[in-house]
C-alpha positions in Angstrom: -1.9 2.7 -3.8 1.4 3.6 -5.2 3.3 1.6 -7.8 7.1 1.1 -7.5 9.6 -0.7 -9.8 11.5 -2.5 -7.0 11.8 -3.0 -3.3 14.8 -0.6 -3.1 12.6 2.0 -4.9 10.0 1.6 -2.1 12.7 2.3 0.5 14.0 5.3 -1.3 10.5 6.8 -1.6 9.8 6.2 2.1 13.0 7.9 3.1 12.5 10.8 0.7 9.0 11.5 2.0 9.6 10.5 5.6 6.9 7.9 5.5 6.7 4.5 7.2 6.8 1.5 5.0 3.4 -0.1 4.6 2.4 -3.4 3.1 3.7 -4.3 -0.4 2.5 -6.7 -2.9 3.7 -7.7 -6.4 1.6 -7.6 -9.5 0.7 -11.2 -9.3 -0.5 -10.8 -5.7 -2.5 -7.7 -6.7 -4.3 -9.7 -9.4 -5.0 -12.6 -7.0 -6.3 -10.2 -4.4 -8.6 -8.5 -7.0 -10.0 -11.8 -8.1 -10.4 -13.0 -4.5 -12.0 -9.7 -3.3 -14.2 -8.8 -6.2 -14.7 -12.1 -8.1 -18.2 -12.7 -6.7 -19.2 -9.1 -6.1 -22.0 -9.2 -8.6 -23.5 -12.4 -7.3 -26.9 -12.1 -5.6 -25.4 -14.2 -2.8 -22.5 -11.8 -2.2 -21.8 -10.7 1.3 -18.9 -8.8 2.8 -16.0 -10.8 4.1 -15.6 -11.1 7.8 -12.3 -10.0 9.3 -11.3 -13.7 9.7 -12.2 -14.4 6.1 -10.3 -11.3 4.8 -7.2 -12.2 6.8 -7.4 -15.8 5.5 -7.6 -14.4 1.9 -4.6 -12.2 2.5 -2.6 -15.1 3.9 -3.5 -17.4 1.1 -2.0 -14.9 -1.4 1.1 -14.5 0.8 0.2 -11.1 2.3 1.4 -11.6 5.8 2.7 -9.3 8.5 1.3 -6.6 10.8 0.1 -4.4 7.9 -2.3 -7.1 6.7 -3.8 -7.9 10.1 -7.3 -6.4 10.4 -8.3 -7.7 13.9 -7.5 -5.3 16.7 
């Protein structure tokens, strides 16, 4: 994970290092994802999310697009 100060900064970094642009999320989305992903991790009933559940979690947070699709 890399942190950037703005969307244009992401673009400049990708161009400088000749890297494709991946998925991006803002700090609020990062916090929501952490809560969604790890919030129940210590529960005895915890189980790994299925691909469908994970993609639904991403979508609920606003993480959409090809980068966030897990299903092949």
